[in-house]
N, C-alpha and C positions, 0 to 999 in steps of 0.2 A: 948814160942809160936813158932809154926812151920810156917815159912814164905813160901808162895808159889810163883810161877813164871809163868806168862802167856807166853806160848811158842810162841805166835804170835810175841813177841818182838824179837825172834831169827830166824824169817822166812828167813832172808837174810844171815844167818850164818850157812849154811849147811855143813856137813850132821847132821841129828838129833842125831845119836849115839854119836857124839863128843859133841854136845850141852848138852845132858843129862849127859854125863860123867863130863863135866865141872861144871854143876850145882850141881851134887852130891859132887864133890870135894870142891866146895865153901861152902857147908854146908846146901844147901836146902834139904828139906825132901818132899816137895810137888810141883807139877806143875799143871797148868790149861791148858786143851786142847782147840783146835779150829779145824775147818774143815780141815786145811792143814795137820794135823797129823793123820787122821783117816783112811788112805788107807788100812793099815794092822794092825788092833787093837791088834791082838795076838802078832805080832812082837814088837809093841810098848810096850805092857805090859812086855814083856821079857826084853827090854832095861830099862824100869823103875825099874823093880825088881833088875836087875843087879847093878843099881846105887843107890839103897836104896831110890827110889822115889815112891810116890803114886800120883794118879790123882783124888782127891775127887770132883773136879768141872770141867765142860767142857762146851764150847760154841757150840751151834748148830744153824743152820739157821732156820728162821721161816718157810721157805718152807719145810724143812725136818721134823720139829716138827709137822706141820699141816698135811703133806701129806705122811710121812713115819716114823711115830713115832716108829714103830717096828724096823726099821733100826737103829734109834738113840738109842733105848733101848739096842740093841745087842752090840753096841759100848760102851755104858755106863756100861753095865754089865761086858764086857770083861776087861775094864779099871778100874773097881772098883769105879765108880763115885757115889756120894751121891746127888749132886745137878746138875740138867740140867739147862743151862742158855741160853736164847735167847739174842744175843748181839747187834742187829742192825735191822734197816729197811731202805732200800735204799731210797735215796732222792726222786726219781720219784714215790715212793709208799707211801710216807708220807701224811697223811691227812692234810687238809688245815684249818680245823675249830674244835671247841670243840666237836661237835657231832661225827666227824670223829675219833678223838682221843679216845673218849669213846668207839666207835665201835672197835677200835684197841685193847683197853684194854680188851674188851669182848672176842676178839679172843685169847688173852694171857690167859684169865681165862679158856677158854676151853682146851687149851694146858695144863694148870696147873692141871685140873681135870684128864686128861689122864695120866699125869706124876704121880700124887698122887696114882691113881689106880694101876700103875706099881711099886710103892714103892719108887718114887723119889720126892725130893723137886724140885720146879721150880722157877726160878727167871728171872727178866728182868734186863739187863745191860744198863745203860744210856750212851749217848754221850752228846753233847752240845745242840742239837736242841730241846731237851725236855724242856729246860728252857728258851727258847726264846719266848716272849709273842705273842699270837695270836691276831687277830684283835680286839677281845673283851677284851683283857688284861689278860686273863687267860693263863696258861702255860700247854703244853701237859702232863708233868709228873704228874700233879694233876689229870688229867682226866684218865691217864693210871692206876694210883694207886687206884683211887676210883672205877673204873669199874672192877678192878681185885683185890678185897680185900684179897684174899687168896694167891696171887702170891708174892713171895719174891722180894727183890731188891738187886742187886749187885751194890753198889754205886761206880762209877768211879769219885773220888773226883776232879781230875784235869779237867775233862770234865764239871763237874758242874760249876766250877769256870770259865772256858772258855765260858760257856754258859751265863755268867753274873750273876750267883747266888752265894749266900753265903751258903756253905754246912751246917753250924751249925743249922740254923732253920729247915732245912730238916731232920737233924739227930734228933732234938728235937721232931718233929712231927711224924716221921715215923721210929724211931729207932727199933721198934719191927719187922719191915718189912725188915730191912737191915741184910741179912744173910752172905754177903761177901763184901769185899772192894777191889777196885783196888788202890793200893798204887803207885801213879804216881806223878811226880813233874814237875813244870813249870819253865823253865829256867829264870834266871835273865835277865834284859834288856841287850841286846848286846851279850848274850851267847846263845849257842845251835842253832846257825844260820843254821847249816847243819843237825840238828836233829829235824826239824819242831817246834822248840821252846820248846822242852821238856828237862829235865835234869835227872841226876841220883838222886834217892831219897835222900833227905837230903841236896842236893846241889843247890836247887832252891828256889822258893818263897812260897811254900805251908807250912803252919804251921802244920807239921806232929806231933810235940810233943803235941800240944793242941788237935788236931783231934784224936789222938790215945787214949787220956784220955776219950774223948767223946764217941768214939766207944766202949771202954771197959766198960763204966758205963751206957750207954743209948741205946745200940743196941744189937741185937742178932747175930752179926757178929762172925763167927767162922773161916773164911778163909781170909787171908790178902795177896793179890796177887800183886807182883811186875810187873809193866808193863812200857815199854817205846815204843812208836809207831814206832820210827825210830832211834835207837841208832847207832852210828858210830863204837862202840867197845862193843861187847856184853859181853865179859869177864869183862871189866871195869865196865859196868853198873851193872852186876849181883853182882860183888864183893863189890863195893862201896855202892850200895843200901842196900845190906844185912847188911853191917857194920853199916850204919846209922840207919836202922830199929832196930837192936839189941841193939843199944845204947839208944833208946827211953825209 
């Protein structure tokens, strides 16, 4: 299995050419892009090629996907992406009720249609807020998925857990929708205090051994992407996480 690496994890460890060189030396074959690396796609592609890396998946803002899909498509084409992913909606733009979240899902469905017509898969990437109950007891993620039945899901397992949910029932119900996974770990009590409570993969509290079995047998996931939102040592995070993943 080729393990990927979300470059957002390394945003505070510039320059990018050194980050990509380090990832290639560590044994990574894939990376996942985000808005902060798309300024010069051709130059980025050259650095990827030089370090034996590909970028099959990438994150794009909802604003760009809805209002400048052509621009996103040019970036995706240059970098060789297969799946275009929307990763977030700002807190002040989030709906407050079930109808609002269904409407949001319908917006994602329209982006998905545009992406499909351009030859790309499209997916939504979750955080924690999608699993926090609304006033009627329902959760946003259910409304998003039901309103956008053809849109894939990049499951960020650690955010599912932080949102108060158990990932396993979601995998059981929506495995065919899960096209990629963010492999992220939650620090043990008292650890990771300067890393926002995250940890290197395999050194925290998430049952990655059990989850990987479930992903392998119950989902359509093809990309497994290492991420840590605020690591204090990017080389250590990349190295230890890859070693843990390869041992699963």
